NUSE-845016 format. One record per atom (N, C-alpha, C): atom name; residue number from 1; residue in three letters; z, x, y. Coordinates in steps of 0.001 Angstrom, whole numbers, plus 500000, padded with zeros to 6 digits. Layout:
! NUSE-845016
  atom   nr  rest      pz      px      py
    CA  NUM   ALA       Z       X       Y
...
This chain:
! NUSE-845016
  atom   nr  rest      pz      px      py
     N    1   UNK  677792  510775  267825
    CA    1   UNK  676348  510730  267914
     C    1   UNK  675804  509927  266740
     N    2   UNK  674751  509185  266965
    CA    2   UNK  674170  508326  265944
     C    2   UNK  673170  509052  265070
     N    3   UNK  672626  508329  264152
    CA    3   UNK  671610  508841  263242
     C    3   UNK  670287  508984  263983
     N    4   UNK  669571  510051  263712
    CA    4   UNK  668263  510287  264320
     C    4   UNK  667193  509723  263402
     N    5   UNK  666370  508819  263934
    CA    5   UNK  665234  508288  263197
     C    5   UNK  663986  508979  263706
     N    6   UNK  663281  509643  262805
    CA    6   UNK  662111  510423  263164
     C    6   UNK  660846  509645  262812
     N    7   UNK  659908  509617  263741
    CA    7   UNK  658619  508967  263525
     C    7   UNK  657665  509996  262929
     N    8   UNK  657022  509644  261823
    CA    8   UNK  656018  510508  261220
     C    8   UNK  654641  509963  261558
     N    9   UNK  653800  510823  262122
    CA    9   UNK  652469  510420  262569
     C    9   UNK  651430  510773  261514
     N   10   UNK  650370  509985  261459
    CA   10   UNK  649264  510256  260545
     C   10   UNK  648031  510624  261343
     N   11   UNK  647238  511548  260821
    CA   11   UNK  646035  512002  261502
     C   11   UNK  646246  513390  262077
     N   12   UNK  645412  513738  263037
    CA   12   UNK  645528  515045  263688
     C   12   UNK  646682  514975  264676
     N   13   UNK  647672  515858  264471
    CA   13   UNK  648899  515776  265249
     C   13   UNK  649272  517110  265866
     N   14   UNK  650186  517036  266826
    CA   14   UNK  650843  518207  267388
     C   14   UNK  652307  518127  267005
     N   15   UNK  652885  519275  266641
    CA   15   UNK  654261  519324  266163
     C   15   UNK  655075  520334  266965
     N   16   UNK  656400  520197  266889
    CA   16   UNK  657307  521155  267516
     C   16   UNK  657155  522500  266807
     N   17   UNK  656976  523549  267570
    CA   17   UNK  656792  524889  267006
     C   17   UNK  658055  525381  266302
     N   18   UNK  659209  524874  266714
    CA   18   UNK  660472  525389  266209
     C   18   UNK  660943  524704  264923
     N   19   UNK  660712  523379  264811
    CA   19   UNK  661239  522668  263640
     C   19   UNK  660189  521809  262934
     N   20   UNK  658958  521818  263427
    CA   20   UNK  657825  521104  262812
     C   20   UNK  657910  519576  262912
     N   21   UNK  658736  519050  263789
    CA   21   UNK  658818  517607  263994
     C   21   UNK  657549  517114  264669
     N   22   UNK  657023  515989  264229
    CA   22   UNK  655819  515396  264820
     C   22   UNK  656106  514984  266261
     N   23   UNK  655166  515318  267173
    CA   23   UNK  655344  514985  268589
     C   23   UNK  654243  514093  269154
     N   24   UNK  652993  514326  268787
    CA   24   UNK  651906  513554  269404
     C   24   UNK  650670  513542  268519
     N   25   UNK  649897  512481  268678
    CA   25   UNK  648592  512382  268025
     C   25   UNK  647537  513029  268912
     N   26   UNK  646563  513677  268290
    CA   26   UNK  645505  514348  269048
     C   26   UNK  644718  513365  269915
     N   27   UNK  644545  512126  269474
    CA   27   UNK  643766  511180  270281
     C   27   UNK  644536  510691  271521
     N   28   UNK  645820  511029  271636
    CA   28   UNK  646600  510709  272837
     C   28   UNK  646460  511796  273909
     N   29   UNK  645756  512871  273583
    CA   29   UNK  645551  513973  274516
     C   29   UNK  644636  513532  275661
     N   30   UNK  645113  513724  276892
    CA   30   UNK  644360  513350  278084
     C   30   UNK  643674  514567  278692
     N   31   UNK  644392  515701  278763
    CA   31   UNK  643836  516889  279406
     C   31   UNK  644469  518157  278858
     N   32   UNK  643645  519181  278719
    CA   32   UNK  644123  520513  278335
     C   32   UNK  644192  521437  279551
     N   33   UNK  643967  520917  280728
    CA   33   UNK  643828  521736  281942
     C   33   UNK  645127  521868  282735
     N   34   UNK  646280  521732  282079
    CA   34   UNK  647551  521853  282783
     C   34   UNK  648157  523225  282533
     N   35   UNK  649010  523644  283462
    CA   35   UNK  649683  524931  283338
     C   35   UNK  651162  524758  283645
     N   36   UNK  651967  525660  283074
    CA   36   UNK  653402  525662  283324
     C   36   UNK  653845  527111  283450
     N   37   UNK  655136  527315  283630
    CA   37   UNK  655657  528682  283778
     C   37   UNK  655321  529557  282580
     N   38   UNK  655249  528966  281394
    CA   38   UNK  655018  529735  280171
     C   38   UNK  653552  529808  279760
     N   39   UNK  652654  529238  280579
    CA   39   UNK  651233  529287  280238
     C   39   UNK  650589  527923  280239
     N   40   UNK  649731  527687  279248
    CA   40   UNK  648975  526435  279177
     C   40   UNK  649859  525274  278744
     N   41   UNK  649402  524077  279137
    CA   41   UNK  650105  522853  278759
     C   41   UNK  649087  521728  278626
     N   42   UNK  649428  520713  277838
    CA   42   UNK  648542  519584  277590
     C   42   UNK  649176  518293  278093
     N   43   UNK  648374  517421  278697
    CA   43   UNK  648827  516119  279166
     C   43   UNK  648523  515069  278102
     N   44   UNK  649528  514253  277741
    CA   44   UNK  649395  513212  276724
     C   44   UNK  649765  511853  277295
     N   45   UNK  649122  510812  276782
    CA   45   UNK  649500  509442  277125
     C   45   UNK  650846  509076  276533
     N   46   UNK  651097  509540  275307
    CA   46   UNK  652315  509145  274611
     C   46   UNK  652762  510260  273682
     N   47   UNK  654073  510434  273547
    CA   47   UNK  654654  511358  272578
     C   47   UNK  655816  510648  271892
     N   48   UNK  656239  511165  270747
    CA   48   UNK  657337  510582  269983
     C   48   UNK  658351  511663  269644
     N   49   UNK  659491  511241  269139
    CA   49   UNK  660536  512153  268665
     C   49   UNK  661039  513102  269744
     N   50   UNK  661233  512554  270931
    CA   50   UNK  661747  513340  272049
     C   50   UNK  662944  512636  272661
     N   51   UNK  663735  513396  273385
    CA   51   UNK  664755  512830  274263
     C   51   UNK  664381  513246  275677
     N   52   UNK  664709  512404  276632
    CA   52   UNK  664319  512631  278027
     C   52   UNK  665555  513009  278831
     N   53   UNK  665449  514085  279586
    CA   53   UNK  666543  514542  280421
     C   53   UNK  666601  513767  281733
     N   54   UNK  667487  514180  282627
    CA   54   UNK  667626  513490  283914
     C   54   UNK  666416  513711  284814
     N   55   UNK  666162  512746  285677
    CA   55   UNK  665058  512853  286646
     C   55   UNK  665415  513887  287707
     N   56   UNK  664399  514606  288162
    CA   56   UNK  664590  515544  289267
     C   56   UNK  663305  515667  290055
     N   57   UNK  663439  515978  291310
    CA   57   UNK  662280  516233  292162
     C   57   UNK  661850  517673  291907
     N   58   UNK  660559  517874  291656
    CA   58   UNK  660063  519220  291356
     C   58   UNK  658736  519427  292063
     N   59   UNK  658608  520559  292741
    CA   59   UNK  657351  520924  293386
     C   59   UNK  656460  521565  292333
     N   60   UNK  655333  520916  292064
    CA   60   UNK  654359  521419  291099
     C   60   UNK  653157  521961  291872
     N   61   UNK  652216  522559  291176
    CA   61   UNK  651002  523055  291828
     C   61   UNK  650243  521930  292517
     N   62   UNK  650350  520708  291987
    CA   62   UNK  649625  519561  292543
     C   62   UNK  650455  518748  293531
     N   63   UNK  651631  519244  293904
    CA   63   UNK  652459  518542  294872
     C   63   UNK  653813  518149  294299
     N   64   UNK  654566  517374  295078
    CA   64   UNK  655908  516959  294680
     C   64   UNK  655831  515805  293679
     N   65   UNK  656637  515911  292622
    CA   65   UNK  656693  514885  291582
     C   65   UNK  658144  514657  291178
     N   66   UNK  658433  513456  290709
    CA   66   UNK  659699  513183  290037
     C   66   UNK  659411  513331  288557
     N   67   UNK  660120  514267  287915
    CA   67   UNK  659872  514570  286507
     C   67   UNK  661186  514589  285746
     N   68   UNK  661078  514560  284436
    CA   68   UNK  662234  514719  283552
     C   68   UNK  661815  515633  282414
     N   69   UNK  662602  516641  282129
    CA   69   UNK  662310  517511  280994
     C   69   UNK  662421  516693  279717
     N   70   UNK  661593  517052  278719
    CA   70   UNK  661656  516384  277425
     C   70   UNK  661993  517414  276348
     N   71   UNK  662775  516962  275373
    CA   71   UNK  663309  517833  274342
     C   71   UNK  662979  517261  272963
     N   72   UNK  662741  518140  272008
    CA   72   UNK  662551  517708  270621
     C   72   UNK  663843  517034  270158
     N   73   UNK  663733  515857  269548
    CA   73   UNK  664929  515119  269128
     C   73   UNK  665628  515772  267940
     N   74   UNK  664932  516642  267215
    CA   74   UNK  665544  517256  266035
     C   74   UNK  666219  518592  266330
     N   75   UNK  665522  519483  267021
    CA   75   UNK  666092  520816  267255
     C   75   UNK  666631  521001  268676
     N   76   UNK  666298  520084  269590
    CA   76   UNK  666823  520154  270951
     C   76   UNK  666096  521105  271884
     N   77   UNK  665050  521756  271402
    CA   77   UNK  664292  522677  272262
     C   77   UNK  663505  521896  273310
     N   78   UNK  663421  522444  274505
    CA   78   UNK  662577  521832  275526
     C   78   UNK  661126  522007  275093
     N   79   UNK  660356  520928  275164
    CA   79   UNK  658948  520996  274750
     C   79   UNK  658002  520666  275910
     N   80   UNK  658530  520201  277038
    CA   80   UNK  657683  519870  278177
     C   80   UNK  658403  519002  279176
     N   81   UNK  657656  518101  279818
    CA   81   UNK  658256  517202  280797
     C   81   UNK  657480  515894  280863
     N   82   UNK  658116  514891  281460
    CA   82   UNK  657493  513599  281668
     C   82   UNK  657354  513369  283167
     N   83   UNK  656175  512905  283578
    CA   83   UNK  655966  512543  284975
     C   83   UNK  656520  511135  285189
     N   84   UNK  657553  511012  285960
    CA   84   UNK  658136  509711  286274
     C   84   UNK  657469  509096  287497
     N   85   UNK  657230  509921  288528
    CA   85   UNK  656605  509411  289759
     C   85   UNK  655861  510541  290450
     N   86   UNK  654747  510186  291061
    CA   86   UNK  653966  511126  291865
     C   86   UNK  654050  510665  293316
     N   87   UNK  654190  511591  294224
    CA   87   UNK  654343  511249  295635
     C   87   UNK  653012  511160  296366
     N   88   UNK  651948  511693  295764
    CA   88   UNK  650619  511634  296384
     C   88   UNK  649736  510671  295588
     N   89   UNK  648946  509890  296291
    CA   89   UNK  648086  508892  295637
     C   89   UNK  647149  509514  294605
     N   90   UNK  646621  510690  294895
    CA   90   UNK  645665  511323  293986
     C   90   UNK  646311  511753  292664
     N   91   UNK  647642  511761  292616
    CA   91   UNK  648352  512202  291413
     C   91   UNK  648997  511051  290642
     N   92   UNK  648802  509820  291087
    CA   92   UNK  649438  508650  290468
     C   92   UNK  649034  508466  288996
     N   93   UNK  647868  508963  288599
    CA   93   UNK  647422  508812  287208
     C   93   UNK  648363  509505  286222
     N   94   UNK  649186  510434  286694
    CA   94   UNK  650103  511171  285825
     C   94   UNK  651376  510389  285504
     N   95   UNK  651678  509376  286289
    CA   95   UNK  652933  508651  286117
     C   95   UNK  653043  508061  284721
     N   96   UNK  654191  508300  284077
    CA   96   UNK  654430  507786  282734
     C   96   UNK  653830  508629  281627
     N   97   UNK  653135  509696  281986
    CA   97   UNK  652514  510566  280976
     C   97   UNK  653403  511770  280692
     N   98   UNK  653085  512470  279616
    CA   98   UNK  653905  513568  279126
     C   98   UNK  653105  514860  279088
     N   99   UNK  653763  515967  279399
    CA   99   UNK  653147  517280  279285
     C   99   UNK  653893  518048  278200
     N  100   UNK  653148  518541  277208
    CA  100   UNK  653713  519409  276180
     C  100   UNK  653233  520822  276438
     N  101   UNK  654170  521760  276475
    CA  101   UNK  653831  523159  276729
     C  101   UNK  653218  523768  275478
     N  102   UNK  652055  524381  275635
    CA  102   UNK  651289  524932  274516
     C  102   UNK  652103  525945  273709
     N  103   UNK  652941  526740  274363
    CA  103   UNK  653728  527765  273672
     C  103   UNK  654831  527166  272815
     N  104   UNK  655092  525868  272966
    CA  104   UNK  656187  525223  272240
     C  104   UNK  655724  524203  271210
     N  105   UNK  654397  524091  271041
    CA  105   UNK  653859  523159  270052
     C  105   UNK  652812  523852  269192
     N  106   UNK  652506  523225  268061
    CA  106   UNK  651416  523670  267194
     C  106   UNK  650693  522418  266732
     N  107   UNK  649476  522595  266245
    CA  107   UNK  648837  521424  265659
     C  107   UNK  649411  521250  264252
     N  108   UNK  649241  520069  263697
    CA  108   UNK  649845  519754  262410
     C  108   UNK  649103  520294  261216
     N  109   UNK  647982  520970  261440
    CA  109   UNK  647241  521599  260357
     C  109   UNK  647842  522991  260193
     N  110   UNK  647247  523844  259407
    CA  110   UNK  647833  525152  259138
     C  110   UNK  647501  526215  260174
     N  111   UNK  646760  525859  261216
    CA  111   UNK  646462  526836  262253
     C  111   UNK  647322  526541  263464
     N  112   UNK  647299  527433  264436
    CA  112   UNK  648133  527232  265620
     C  112   UNK  647443  526376  266673
     N  113   UNK  646136  526254  266643
    CA  113   UNK  645433  525496  267667
     C  113   UNK  644569  524405  267054
     N  114   UNK  644511  523278  267723
    CA  114   UNK  643641  522182  267307
     C  114   UNK  642245  522488  267824
     N  115   UNK  641264  522437  266947
    CA  115   UNK  639886  522669  267343
     C  115   UNK  639124  521376  267150
     N  116   UNK  638515  520878  268216
    CA  116   UNK  637759  519639  268155
     C  116   UNK  636418  519931  267471
     N  117   UNK  636211  519332  266313
    CA  117   UNK  634972  519575  265577
     C  117   UNK  633940  518466  265780
     N  118   UNK  634277  517478  266616
    CA  118   UNK  633330  516410  266905
     C  118   UNK  632300  516896  267904
     N  119   UNK  631010  516619  267654
    CA  119   UNK  629988  517068  268601
     C  119   UNK  630134  516333  269932
     N  120   UNK  629865  517052  270997
    CA  120   UNK  629943  516475  272340
     C  120   UNK  628739  515580  272566
     N  121   UNK  628985  514426  273215
    CA  121   UNK  627884  513494  273465
     C  121   UNK  627359  513574  274887
     N  122   UNK  627989  514372  275711
    CA  122   UNK  627529  514470  277103
     C  122   UNK  627684  515876  277619
     N  123   UNK  627577  516020  278916
    CA  123   UNK  627788  517317  279534
     C  123   UNK  629240  517721  279356
     N  124   UNK  629547  518923  279753
    CA  124   UNK  630908  519423  279647
     C  124   UNK  631862  518467  280357
     N  125   UNK  632693  517833  279566
    CA  125   UNK  633604  516821  280097
     C  125   UNK  634988  517164  279591
     N  126   UNK  635643  518129  280236
    CA  126   UNK  636966  518569  279790
     C  126   UNK  637949  517437  279794
     N  127   UNK  638580  517220  278660
    CA  127   UNK  639598  516172  278552
     C  127   UNK  640902  516676  279081
C-alpha cells in the first residue's frame, strides 16, 4: 500500500467523527434534507480524503440509483456514498455528488453541528 496524502481544508469544514480527517467544505453543501439508515445525511458537491468502493445498484427512497459507498481514507470508516448514476430524470442532479451521513461527521469547529450564522436573504430556502 502506498503513502496516504491528506488534503487539509481551510474555512468552515466537516470532518470524520472517528479520526478528525477533513472531508468537506461547508460551502460545498447542497442539501441537508437527505436521510439514510442511521438518520440524517447531507448532500455535497465535492468531498476529499475518501476512497470509493465498488458501484452497486441500490433502491433509495427516491428510486433506483447506482451508488458507491465512500470511506474515510485515514481510518477506513464508511462515511456515506457517492451517486454515480440516477435512473430517473428527476434525480439526475445527484449524479457525481456525495452524501455524508450526519452520524459519521462533525463540523470542524468545537461543536458537533455547523450552524449557519449568515442572515437569510429570502424566504425559507432549504439548501
